[in-house]
Backbone as XML, in Angstrom:
<?xml version="1.0"?>
<chain id="A" units="angstrom">
  <residue number="1" name="UNK">
    <atom name="N" x="-21.453" y="22.661" z="-16.089"/>
    <atom name="CA" x="-20.149" y="22.670" z="-15.465"/>
    <atom name="C" x="-20.295" y="22.262" z="-13.996"/>
  </residue>
  <residue number="2" name="UNK">
    <atom name="N" x="-19.432" y="21.363" z="-13.571"/>
    <atom name="CA" x="-19.502" y="20.859" z="-12.206"/>
    <atom name="C" x="-18.817" y="21.836" z="-11.256"/>
  </residue>
  <residue number="3" name="UNK">
    <atom name="N" x="-19.398" y="21.987" z="-10.070"/>
    <atom name="CA" x="-18.822" y="22.891" z="-9.081"/>
    <atom name="C" x="-17.648" y="22.227" z="-8.380"/>
  </residue>
  <residue number="4" name="UNK">
    <atom name="N" x="-16.993" y="22.997" z="-7.534"/>
    <atom name="CA" x="-15.849" y="22.495" z="-6.769"/>
    <atom name="C" x="-16.286" y="21.370" z="-5.842"/>
  </residue>
  <residue number="5" name="UNK">
    <atom name="N" x="-15.329" y="20.664" z="-5.281"/>
    <atom name="CA" x="-15.612" y="19.562" z="-4.356"/>
    <atom name="C" x="-16.450" y="20.040" z="-3.180"/>
  </residue>
  <residue number="6" name="UNK">
    <atom name="N" x="-17.359" y="19.188" z="-2.754"/>
    <atom name="CA" x="-18.118" y="19.474" z="-1.544"/>
    <atom name="C" x="-17.191" y="19.318" z="-0.347"/>
  </residue>
  <residue number="7" name="UNK">
    <atom name="N" x="-17.609" y="19.818" z="0.789"/>
    <atom name="CA" x="-16.783" y="19.687" z="1.993"/>
    <atom name="C" x="-16.511" y="18.223" z="2.343"/>
  </residue>
  <residue number="8" name="UNK">
    <atom name="N" x="-17.536" y="17.340" z="2.293"/>
    <atom name="CA" x="-17.234" y="15.923" z="2.586"/>
    <atom name="C" x="-16.253" y="15.315" z="1.585"/>
  </residue>
  <residue number="9" name="UNK">
    <atom name="N" x="-16.389" y="15.676" z="0.299"/>
    <atom name="CA" x="-15.463" y="15.155" z="-0.706"/>
    <atom name="C" x="-14.047" y="15.664" z="-0.447"/>
  </residue>
  <residue number="10" name="UNK">
    <atom name="N" x="-13.934" y="16.940" z="-0.134"/>
    <atom name="CA" x="-12.626" y="17.523" z="0.143"/>
    <atom name="C" x="-12.001" y="16.877" z="1.377"/>
  </residue>
  <residue number="11" name="UNK">
    <atom name="N" x="-12.790" y="16.655" z="2.407"/>
    <atom name="CA" x="-12.286" y="16.006" z="3.615"/>
    <atom name="C" x="-11.797" y="14.594" z="3.298"/>
  </residue>
  <residue number="12" name="UNK">
    <atom name="N" x="-12.531" y="13.868" z="2.461"/>
    <atom name="CA" x="-12.132" y="12.510" z="2.088"/>
    <atom name="C" x="-10.823" y="12.530" z="1.302"/>
  </residue>
  <residue number="13" name="UNK">
    <atom name="N" x="-10.669" y="13.490" z="0.399"/>
    <atom name="CA" x="-9.437" y="13.602" z="-0.382"/>
    <atom name="C" x="-8.251" y="13.949" z="0.509"/>
  </residue>
  <residue number="14" name="UNK">
    <atom name="N" x="-8.466" y="14.860" z="1.444"/>
    <atom name="CA" x="-7.393" y="15.224" z="2.369"/>
    <atom name="C" x="-6.997" y="14.037" z="3.237"/>
  </residue>
  <residue number="15" name="UNK">
    <atom name="N" x="-7.980" y="13.252" z="3.656"/>
    <atom name="CA" x="-7.688" y="12.065" z="4.461"/>
    <atom name="C" x="-6.905" y="11.047" z="3.643"/>
  </residue>
  <residue number="16" name="UNK">
    <atom name="N" x="-7.274" y="10.866" z="2.386"/>
    <atom name="CA" x="-6.542" y="9.952" z="1.516"/>
    <atom name="C" x="-5.096" y="10.415" z="1.358"/>
  </residue>
  <residue number="17" name="UNK">
    <atom name="N" x="-4.897" y="11.720" z="1.209"/>
    <atom name="CA" x="-3.539" y="12.259" z="1.141"/>
    <atom name="C" x="-2.767" y="11.979" z="2.421"/>
  </residue>
  <residue number="18" name="UNK">
    <atom name="N" x="-3.440" y="12.131" z="3.561"/>
    <atom name="CA" x="-2.810" y="11.858" z="4.857"/>
    <atom name="C" x="-2.406" y="10.381" z="4.960"/>
  </residue>
  <residue number="19" name="UNK">
    <atom name="N" x="-3.289" y="9.479" z="4.543"/>
    <atom name="CA" x="-2.966" y="8.047" z="4.563"/>
    <atom name="C" x="-1.765" y="7.745" z="3.666"/>
  </residue>
  <residue number="20" name="UNK">
    <atom name="N" x="-1.717" y="8.393" z="2.523"/>
    <atom name="CA" x="-0.601" y="8.182" z="1.598"/>
    <atom name="C" x="0.709" y="8.616" z="2.229"/>
  </residue>
  <residue number="21" name="UNK">
    <atom name="N" x="0.692" y="9.765" z="2.910"/>
    <atom name="CA" x="1.902" y="10.215" z="3.600"/>
    <atom name="C" x="2.297" y="9.243" z="4.712"/>
  </residue>
  <residue number="22" name="UNK">
    <atom name="N" x="1.298" y="8.704" z="5.411"/>
    <atom name="CA" x="1.582" y="7.721" z="6.470"/>
    <atom name="C" x="2.219" y="6.462" z="5.871"/>
  </residue>
  <residue number="23" name="UNK">
    <atom name="N" x="1.759" y="6.044" z="4.691"/>
    <atom name="CA" x="2.326" y="4.873" z="4.022"/>
    <atom name="C" x="3.809" y="5.093" z="3.750"/>
  </residue>
  <residue number="24" name="UNK">
    <atom name="N" x="4.161" y="6.325" z="3.418"/>
    <atom name="CA" x="5.560" y="6.655" z="3.157"/>
    <atom name="C" x="6.436" y="6.598" z="4.388"/>
  </residue>
  <residue number="25" name="UNK">
    <atom name="N" x="5.827" y="6.584" z="5.560"/>
    <atom name="CA" x="6.602" y="6.526" z="6.803"/>
    <atom name="C" x="6.766" y="5.098" z="7.327"/>
  </residue>
  <residue number="26" name="UNK">
    <atom name="N" x="6.122" y="4.137" z="6.680"/>
    <atom name="CA" x="6.293" y="2.733" z="7.087"/>
    <atom name="C" x="7.615" y="2.243" z="6.509"/>
  </residue>
  <residue number="27" name="UNK">
    <atom name="N" x="8.543" y="1.902" z="7.390"/>
    <atom name="CA" x="9.839" y="1.388" z="6.940"/>
    <atom name="C" x="9.781" y="-0.129" z="6.792"/>
  </residue>
  <residue number="28" name="UNK">
    <atom name="N" x="10.285" y="-0.587" z="5.683"/>
    <atom name="CA" x="10.344" y="-2.022" z="5.409"/>
    <atom name="C" x="11.698" y="-2.557" z="5.857"/>
  </residue>
  <residue number="29" name="UNK">
    <atom name="N" x="11.829" y="-3.861" z="5.895"/>
    <atom name="CA" x="13.099" y="-4.480" z="6.294"/>
    <atom name="C" x="14.170" y="-4.261" z="5.228"/>
  </residue>
  <residue number="30" name="UNK">
    <atom name="N" x="13.757" y="-4.145" z="3.968"/>
    <atom name="CA" x="14.715" y="-3.966" z="2.880"/>
    <atom name="C" x="15.287" y="-2.555" z="2.893"/>
  </residue>
  <residue number="31" name="UNK">
    <atom name="N" x="16.516" y="-2.443" z="2.435"/>
    <atom name="CA" x="17.177" y="-1.137" z="2.397"/>
    <atom name="C" x="17.487" y="-0.747" z="0.956"/>
  </residue>
  <residue number="32" name="UNK">
    <atom name="N" x="17.702" y="0.556" z="0.783"/>
    <atom name="CA" x="18.088" y="1.074" z="-0.534"/>
    <atom name="C" x="19.488" y="0.580" z="-0.891"/>
  </residue>
  <residue number="33" name="UNK">
    <atom name="N" x="19.920" y="0.896" z="-2.091"/>
    <atom name="CA" x="21.231" y="0.448" z="-2.558"/>
    <atom name="C" x="22.375" y="1.025" z="-1.735"/>
  </residue>
  <residue number="34" name="UNK">
    <atom name="N" x="22.119" y="2.099" z="-0.967"/>
    <atom name="CA" x="23.172" y="2.641" z="-0.105"/>
    <atom name="C" x="23.404" y="1.764" z="1.124"/>
  </residue>
  <residue number="35" name="UNK">
    <atom name="N" x="22.519" y="0.768" z="1.334"/>
    <atom name="CA" x="22.671" y="-0.144" z="2.455"/>
    <atom name="C" x="22.300" y="0.452" z="3.798"/>
  </residue>
  <residue number="36" name="UNK">
    <atom name="N" x="21.769" y="1.671" z="3.787"/>
    <atom name="CA" x="21.470" y="2.362" z="5.045"/>
    <atom name="C" x="19.983" y="2.694" z="5.171"/>
  </residue>
  <residue number="37" name="UNK">
    <atom name="N" x="19.474" y="3.426" z="4.197"/>
    <atom name="CA" x="18.081" y="3.886" z="4.261"/>
    <atom name="C" x="17.131" y="2.737" z="3.978"/>
  </residue>
  <residue number="38" name="UNK">
    <atom name="N" x="16.120" y="2.622" z="4.832"/>
    <atom name="CA" x="15.102" y="1.591" z="4.620"/>
    <atom name="C" x="14.129" y="2.028" z="3.528"/>
  </residue>
  <residue number="39" name="UNK">
    <atom name="N" x="13.699" y="1.059" z="2.751"/>
    <atom name="CA" x="12.675" y="1.290" z="1.745"/>
    <atom name="C" x="11.359" y="1.603" z="2.465"/>
  </residue>
  <residue number="40" name="UNK">
    <atom name="N" x="10.616" y="2.559" z="1.958"/>
    <atom name="CA" x="9.294" y="2.851" z="2.523"/>
    <atom name="C" x="8.241" y="2.025" z="1.790"/>
  </residue>
  <residue number="41" name="UNK">
    <atom name="N" x="7.066" y="1.921" z="2.400"/>
    <atom name="CA" x="5.973" y="1.223" z="1.717"/>
    <atom name="C" x="5.559" y="1.956" z="0.448"/>
  </residue>
  <residue number="42" name="UNK">
    <atom name="N" x="5.711" y="3.278" z="0.418"/>
    <atom name="CA" x="5.381" y="4.029" z="-0.794"/>
    <atom name="C" x="6.329" y="3.640" z="-1.921"/>
  </residue>
  <residue number="43" name="UNK">
    <atom name="N" x="7.628" y="3.648" z="-1.636"/>
    <atom name="CA" x="8.617" y="3.265" z="-2.644"/>
    <atom name="C" x="8.361" y="1.839" z="-3.113"/>
  </residue>
  <residue number="44" name="UNK">
    <atom name="N" x="8.101" y="0.956" z="-2.170"/>
    <atom name="CA" x="7.842" y="-0.449" z="-2.502"/>
    <atom name="C" x="6.611" y="-0.594" z="-3.398"/>
  </residue>
  <residue number="45" name="UNK">
    <atom name="N" x="5.545" y="0.123" z="-3.077"/>
    <atom name="CA" x="4.305" y="0.014" z="-3.858"/>
    <atom name="C" x="4.480" y="0.546" z="-5.273"/>
  </residue>
  <residue number="46" name="UNK">
    <atom name="N" x="5.172" y="1.672" z="-5.412"/>
    <atom name="CA" x="5.402" y="2.231" z="-6.750"/>
    <atom name="C" x="6.310" y="1.308" z="-7.556"/>
  </residue>
  <residue number="47" name="UNK">
    <atom name="N" x="7.363" y="0.795" z="-6.916"/>
    <atom name="CA" x="8.256" y="-0.130" z="-7.618"/>
    <atom name="C" x="7.496" y="-1.388" z="-8.045"/>
  </residue>
  <residue number="48" name="UNK">
    <atom name="N" x="6.658" y="-1.911" z="-7.169"/>
    <atom name="CA" x="5.858" y="-3.087" z="-7.501"/>
    <atom name="C" x="4.954" y="-2.798" z="-8.697"/>
  </residue>
  <residue number="49" name="UNK">
    <atom name="N" x="4.348" y="-1.604" z="-8.730"/>
    <atom name="CA" x="3.474" y="-1.247" z="-9.855"/>
    <atom name="C" x="4.264" y="-1.189" z="-11.168"/>
  </residue>
  <residue number="50" name="UNK">
    <atom name="N" x="5.432" y="-0.546" z="-11.147"/>
    <atom name="CA" x="6.261" y="-0.481" z="-12.356"/>
    <atom name="C" x="6.625" y="-1.881" z="-12.843"/>
  </residue>
  <residue number="51" name="UNK">
    <atom name="N" x="7.107" y="-2.709" z="-11.932"/>
    <atom name="CA" x="7.572" y="-4.040" z="-12.309"/>
    <atom name="C" x="6.407" y="-4.917" z="-12.755"/>
  </residue>
  <residue number="52" name="UNK">
    <atom name="N" x="5.316" y="-4.901" z="-11.997"/>
    <atom name="CA" x="4.163" y="-5.744" z="-12.348"/>
    <atom name="C" x="3.597" y="-5.360" z="-13.707"/>
  </residue>
  <residue number="53" name="UNK">
    <atom name="N" x="3.474" y="-4.070" z="-13.959"/>
    <atom name="CA" x="2.935" y="-3.631" z="-15.264"/>
    <atom name="C" x="3.891" y="-3.976" z="-16.394"/>
  </residue>
  <residue number="54" name="UNK">
    <atom name="N" x="5.176" y="-3.820" z="-16.155"/>
    <atom name="CA" x="6.164" y="-4.154" z="-17.179"/>
    <atom name="C" x="6.127" y="-5.640" z="-17.515"/>
  </residue>
  <residue number="55" name="UNK">
    <atom name="N" x="6.099" y="-6.472" z="-16.482"/>
    <atom name="CA" x="6.048" y="-7.922" z="-16.714"/>
    <atom name="C" x="4.745" y="-8.342" z="-17.387"/>
  </residue>
  <residue number="56" name="UNK">
    <atom name="N" x="3.646" y="-7.755" z="-16.938"/>
    <atom name="CA" x="2.350" y="-8.112" z="-17.532"/>
    <atom name="C" x="2.297" y="-7.701" z="-19.001"/>
  </residue>
  <residue number="57" name="UNK">
    <atom name="N" x="2.791" y="-6.513" z="-19.312"/>
    <atom name="CA" x="2.766" y="-6.051" z="-20.708"/>
    <atom name="C" x="3.571" y="-6.992" z="-21.600"/>
  </residue>
  <residue number="58" name="UNK">
    <atom name="N" x="4.649" y="-7.498" z="-21.074"/>
    <atom name="CA" x="5.517" y="-8.368" z="-21.875"/>
    <atom name="C" x="5.021" y="-9.805" z="-21.960"/>
  </residue>
  <residue number="59" name="UNK">
    <atom name="N" x="4.583" y="-10.357" z="-20.827"/>
    <atom name="CA" x="4.263" y="-11.780" z="-20.779"/>
    <atom name="C" x="2.765" y="-12.101" z="-20.709"/>
  </residue>
  <residue number="60" name="UNK">
    <atom name="N" x="1.971" y="-11.142" z="-20.307"/>
    <atom name="CA" x="0.525" y="-11.359" z="-20.157"/>
    <atom name="C" x="-0.250" y="-10.193" z="-20.763"/>
  </residue>
  <residue number="61" name="UNK">
    <atom name="N" x="-0.091" y="-9.933" z="-22.039"/>
    <atom name="CA" x="-0.684" y="-8.738" z="-22.652"/>
    <atom name="C" x="-2.217" y="-8.705" z="-22.603"/>
  </residue>
  <residue number="62" name="UNK">
    <atom name="N" x="-2.838" y="-9.820" z="-22.316"/>
    <atom name="CA" x="-4.301" y="-9.862" z="-22.230"/>
    <atom name="C" x="-4.816" y="-9.304" z="-20.888"/>
  </residue>
  <residue number="63" name="UNK">
    <atom name="N" x="-3.930" y="-9.098" z="-19.926"/>
    <atom name="CA" x="-4.353" y="-8.590" z="-18.619"/>
    <atom name="C" x="-4.529" y="-7.074" z="-18.643"/>
  </residue>
  <residue number="64" name="UNK">
    <atom name="N" x="-5.345" y="-6.564" z="-17.752"/>
    <atom name="CA" x="-5.651" y="-5.139" z="-17.643"/>
    <atom name="C" x="-4.546" y="-4.445" z="-16.845"/>
  </residue>
  <residue number="65" name="UNK">
    <atom name="N" x="-3.677" y="-3.688" z="-17.522"/>
    <atom name="CA" x="-2.556" y="-3.027" z="-16.844"/>
    <atom name="C" x="-3.026" y="-2.004" z="-15.816"/>
  </residue>
  <residue number="66" name="UNK">
    <atom name="N" x="-4.135" y="-1.352" z="-16.080"/>
    <atom name="CA" x="-4.664" y="-0.394" z="-15.110"/>
    <atom name="C" x="-5.052" y="-1.073" z="-13.812"/>
  </residue>
  <residue number="67" name="UNK">
    <atom name="N" x="-5.679" y="-2.219" z="-13.919"/>
    <atom name="CA" x="-6.075" y="-2.966" z="-12.732"/>
    <atom name="C" x="-4.846" y="-3.506" z="-11.990"/>
  </residue>
  <residue number="68" name="UNK">
    <atom name="N" x="-3.872" y="-3.968" z="-12.734"/>
    <atom name="CA" x="-2.630" y="-4.450" z="-12.121"/>
    <atom name="C" x="-1.964" y="-3.321" z="-11.351"/>
  </residue>
  <residue number="69" name="UNK">
    <atom name="N" x="-1.901" y="-2.145" z="-11.944"/>
    <atom name="CA" x="-1.295" y="-0.992" z="-11.268"/>
    <atom name="C" x="-2.061" y="-0.632" z="-9.996"/>
  </residue>
  <residue number="70" name="UNK">
    <atom name="N" x="-3.388" y="-0.677" z="-10.074"/>
    <atom name="CA" x="-4.191" y="-0.354" z="-8.896"/>
    <atom name="C" x="-3.938" y="-1.337" z="-7.758"/>
  </residue>
  <residue number="71" name="UNK">
    <atom name="N" x="-3.917" y="-2.618" z="-8.066"/>
    <atom name="CA" x="-3.638" y="-3.619" z="-7.033"/>
    <atom name="C" x="-2.248" y="-3.422" z="-6.438"/>
  </residue>
  <residue number="72" name="UNK">
    <atom name="N" x="-1.276" y="-3.153" z="-7.291"/>
    <atom name="CA" x="0.090" y="-2.975" z="-6.811"/>
    <atom name="C" x="0.195" y="-1.777" z="-5.865"/>
  </residue>
  <residue number="73" name="UNK">
    <atom name="N" x="-0.493" y="-0.705" z="-6.191"/>
    <atom name="CA" x="-0.419" y="0.506" z="-5.368"/>
    <atom name="C" x="-1.033" y="0.282" z="-3.990"/>
  </residue>
  <residue number="74" name="UNK">
    <atom name="N" x="-2.091" y="-0.487" z="-3.892"/>
    <atom name="CA" x="-2.789" y="-0.640" z="-2.608"/>
    <atom name="C" x="-2.470" y="-1.932" z="-1.861"/>
  </residue>
  <residue number="75" name="UNK">
    <atom name="N" x="-1.635" y="-2.795" z="-2.422"/>
    <atom name="CA" x="-1.474" y="-4.134" z="-1.833"/>
    <atom name="C" x="-0.949" y="-4.124" z="-0.397"/>
  </residue>
  <residue number="76" name="UNK">
    <atom name="N" x="-0.261" y="-3.097" z="0.010"/>
    <atom name="CA" x="0.228" y="-3.019" z="1.388"/>
    <atom name="C" x="-0.413" y="-1.876" z="2.173"/>
  </residue>
  <residue number="77" name="UNK">
    <atom name="N" x="-1.552" y="-1.381" z="1.722"/>
    <atom name="CA" x="-2.193" y="-0.242" z="2.383"/>
    <atom name="C" x="-2.468" y="-0.491" z="3.865"/>
  </residue>
  <residue number="78" name="UNK">
    <atom name="N" x="-2.776" y="-1.724" z="4.224"/>
    <atom name="CA" x="-3.059" y="-2.013" z="5.640"/>
    <atom name="C" x="-1.842" y="-1.778" z="6.518"/>
  </residue>
  <residue number="79" name="UNK">
    <atom name="N" x="-0.657" y="-1.766" z="5.923"/>
    <atom name="CA" x="0.551" y="-1.546" z="6.711"/>
    <atom name="C" x="0.640" y="-0.125" z="7.255"/>
  </residue>
  <residue number="80" name="UNK">
    <atom name="N" x="-0.239" y="0.763" z="6.776"/>
    <atom name="CA" x="-0.315" y="2.106" z="7.344"/>
    <atom name="C" x="-0.512" y="2.004" z="8.848"/>
  </residue>
  <residue number="81" name="UNK">
    <atom name="N" x="-1.386" y="1.103" z="9.266"/>
    <atom name="CA" x="-1.666" y="0.919" z="10.687"/>
    <atom name="C" x="-1.065" y="-0.369" z="11.252"/>
  </residue>
  <residue number="82" name="UNK">
    <atom name="N" x="-0.871" y="-1.384" z="10.423"/>
    <atom name="CA" x="-0.380" y="-2.679" z="10.911"/>
    <atom name="C" x="1.138" y="-2.748" z="10.972"/>
  </residue>
  <residue number="83" name="UNK">
    <atom name="N" x="1.812" y="-1.881" z="10.221"/>
    <atom name="CA" x="3.263" y="-1.953" z="10.135"/>
    <atom name="C" x="3.694" y="-3.067" z="9.197"/>
  </residue>
  <residue number="84" name="UNK">
    <atom name="N" x="4.974" y="-3.051" z="8.853"/>
    <atom name="CA" x="5.520" y="-4.066" z="7.952"/>
    <atom name="C" x="5.800" y="-5.346" z="8.736"/>
  </residue>
  <residue number="85" name="UNK">
    <atom name="N" x="5.693" y="-6.464" z="8.064"/>
    <atom name="CA" x="6.043" y="-7.749" z="8.640"/>
    <atom name="C" x="7.076" y="-8.391" z="7.738"/>
  </residue>
  <residue number="86" name="UNK">
    <atom name="N" x="8.197" y="-8.803" z="8.309"/>
    <atom name="CA" x="9.239" y="-9.450" z="7.523"/>
    <atom name="C" x="8.737" y="-10.842" z="7.130"/>
  </residue>
  <residue number="87" name="UNK">
    <atom name="N" x="8.537" y="-11.025" z="5.848"/>
    <atom name="CA" x="7.904" y="-12.255" z="5.345"/>
    <atom name="C" x="8.775" y="-13.486" z="5.524"/>
  </residue>
  <residue number="88" name="UNK">
    <atom name="N" x="10.063" y="-13.322" z="5.525"/>
    <atom name="CA" x="10.954" y="-14.483" z="5.511"/>
    <atom name="C" x="11.244" y="-15.058" z="6.895"/>
  </residue>
  <residue number="89" name="UNK">
    <atom name="N" x="10.840" y="-14.361" z="7.950"/>
    <atom name="CA" x="11.176" y="-14.841" z="9.294"/>
    <atom name="C" x="9.948" y="-15.190" z="10.117"/>
  </residue>
  <residue number="90" name="UNK">
    <atom name="N" x="8.781" y="-15.304" z="9.470"/>
    <atom name="CA" x="7.555" y="-15.580" z="10.214"/>
    <atom name="C" x="7.330" y="-17.063" z="10.414"/>
  </residue>
  <residue number="91" name="UNK">
    <atom name="N" x="6.885" y="-17.401" z="11.604"/>
    <atom name="CA" x="6.422" y="-18.755" z="11.869"/>
    <atom name="C" x="4.891" y="-18.700" z="11.921"/>
  </residue>
  <residue number="92" name="UNK">
    <atom name="N" x="4.259" y="-19.775" z="12.354"/>
    <atom name="CA" x="2.787" y="-19.787" z="12.398"/>
    <atom name="C" x="2.237" y="-18.681" z="13.290"/>
  </residue>
  <residue number="93" name="UNK">
    <atom name="N" x="2.856" y="-18.480" z="14.454"/>
    <atom name="CA" x="2.402" y="-17.418" z="15.359"/>
    <atom name="C" x="2.578" y="-16.043" z="14.708"/>
  </residue>
  <residue number="94" name="UNK">
    <atom name="N" x="3.688" y="-15.863" z="14.006"/>
    <atom name="CA" x="3.938" y="-14.595" z="13.323"/>
    <atom name="C" x="2.918" y="-14.322" z="12.230"/>
  </residue>
  <residue number="95" name="UNK">
    <atom name="N" x="2.557" y="-15.365" z="11.485"/>
    <atom name="CA" x="1.551" y="-15.206" z="10.429"/>
    <atom name="C" x="0.186" y="-14.883" z="11.028"/>
  </residue>
  <residue number="96" name="UNK">
    <atom name="N" x="-0.143" y="-15.523" z="12.139"/>
    <atom name="CA" x="-1.423" y="-15.248" z="12.811"/>
    <atom name="C" x="-1.448" y="-13.823" z="13.336"/>
  </residue>
  <residue number="97" name="UNK">
    <atom name="N" x="-0.323" y="-13.369" z="13.895"/>
    <atom name="CA" x="-0.242" y="-11.994" z="14.397"/>
    <atom name="C" x="-0.362" y="-10.996" z="13.254"/>
  </residue>
  <residue number="98" name="UNK">
    <atom name="N" x="0.300" y="-11.284" z="12.142"/>
    <atom name="CA" x="0.208" y="-10.407" z="10.978"/>
    <atom name="C" x="-1.240" y="-10.321" z="10.497"/>
  </residue>
  <residue number="99" name="UNK">
    <atom name="N" x="-1.902" y="-11.443" z="10.391"/>
    <atom name="CA" x="-3.294" y="-11.479" z="9.928"/>
    <atom name="C" x="-4.190" y="-10.654" z="10.849"/>
  </residue>
  <residue number="100" name="UNK">
    <atom name="N" x="-3.996" y="-10.811" z="12.166"/>
    <atom name="CA" x="-4.801" y="-10.072" z="13.143"/>
    <atom name="C" x="-4.564" y="-8.559" z="12.996"/>
  </residue>
  <residue number="101" name="UNK">
    <atom name="N" x="-3.290" y="-8.155" z="12.922"/>
    <atom name="CA" x="-2.968" y="-6.723" z="12.784"/>
    <atom name="C" x="-3.501" y="-6.160" z="11.474"/>
  </residue>
  <residue number="102" name="UNK">
    <atom name="N" x="-3.359" y="-6.919" z="10.390"/>
    <atom name="CA" x="-3.816" y="-6.432" z="9.090"/>
    <atom name="C" x="-5.336" y="-6.392" z="9.007"/>
  </residue>
  <residue number="103" name="UNK">
    <atom name="N" x="-6.014" y="-7.356" z="9.616"/>
    <atom name="CA" x="-7.480" y="-7.327" z="9.647"/>
    <atom name="C" x="-7.974" y="-6.094" z="10.405"/>
  </residue>
  <residue number="104" name="UNK">
    <atom name="N" x="-7.349" y="-5.808" z="11.544"/>
    <atom name="CA" x="-7.734" y="-4.629" z="12.328"/>
    <atom name="C" x="-7.455" y="-3.343" z="11.547"/>
  </residue>
  <residue number="105" name="UNK">
    <atom name="N" x="-6.324" y="-3.298" z="10.867"/>
    <atom name="CA" x="-5.965" y="-2.125" z="10.074"/>
    <atom name="C" x="-6.959" y="-1.915" z="8.929"/>
  </residue>
  <residue number="106" name="UNK">
    <atom name="N" x="-7.330" y="-3.008" z="8.264"/>
    <atom name="CA" x="-8.312" y="-2.920" z="7.179"/>
    <atom name="C" x="-9.631" y="-2.344" z="7.699"/>
  </residue>
  <residue number="107" name="UNK">
    <atom name="N" x="-10.080" y="-2.835" z="8.830"/>
    <atom name="CA" x="-11.337" y="-2.340" z="9.397"/>
    <atom name="C" x="-11.227" y="-0.865" z="9.762"/>
  </residue>
  <residue number="108" name="UNK">
    <atom name="N" x="-10.076" y="-0.450" z="10.270"/>
    <atom name="CA" x="-9.887" y="0.961" z="10.614"/>
    <atom name="C" x="-9.915" y="1.837" z="9.372"/>
  </residue>
  <residue number="109" name="UNK">
    <atom name="N" x="-9.238" y="1.412" z="8.317"/>
    <atom name="CA" x="-9.229" y="2.184" z="7.053"/>
    <atom name="C" x="-10.643" y="2.242" z="6.476"/>
  </residue>
  <residue number="110" name="UNK">
    <atom name="N" x="-11.325" y="1.113" z="6.499"/>
    <atom name="CA" x="-12.706" y="1.065" z="5.974"/>
    <atom name="C" x="-13.630" y="1.988" z="6.765"/>
  </residue>
  <residue number="111" name="UNK">
    <atom name="N" x="-13.494" y="1.970" z="8.075"/>
    <atom name="CA" x="-14.333" y="2.821" z="8.920"/>
    <atom name="C" x="-14.045" y="4.301" z="8.659"/>
  </residue>
  <residue number="112" name="UNK">
    <atom name="N" x="-12.790" y="4.637" z="8.489"/>
    <atom name="CA" x="-12.419" y="6.031" z="8.210"/>
    <atom name="C" x="-12.936" y="6.499" z="6.861"/>
  </residue>
  <residue number="113" name="UNK">
    <atom name="N" x="-13.136" y="5.579" z="5.941"/>
    <atom name="CA" x="-13.621" y="5.934" z="4.603"/>
    <atom name="C" x="-15.107" y="6.207" z="4.576"/>
  </residue>
  <residue number="114" name="UNK">
    <atom name="N" x="-15.811" y="5.849" z="5.639"/>
    <atom name="CA" x="-17.276" y="6.036" z="5.677"/>
    <atom name="C" x="-17.647" y="7.502" z="5.706"/>
  </residue>
</chain>
């Protein structure tokens, strides 16, 4: 029988929970159907996972739904630190800025995972 989580494992799990809560605080440009509340990155990621898995099951049954769900859940994880970028209004400078912010965010998340 395996013992309870070690302190480092528990700390890593708590940090992952903290990152998840932070993802929920990232407001996207899109709003809910009420036209007022902004969609969070958490809502967006879960919705993307539902839709991607549904479409894959119907049109691409040979694909791994578990892997699709995993990619969908983490695809905007860097926005925890980089913030959301409105995709439809970016020019070349905006895309370069997004890349720089997301690269820095990725490195920060990776470093925290060590």
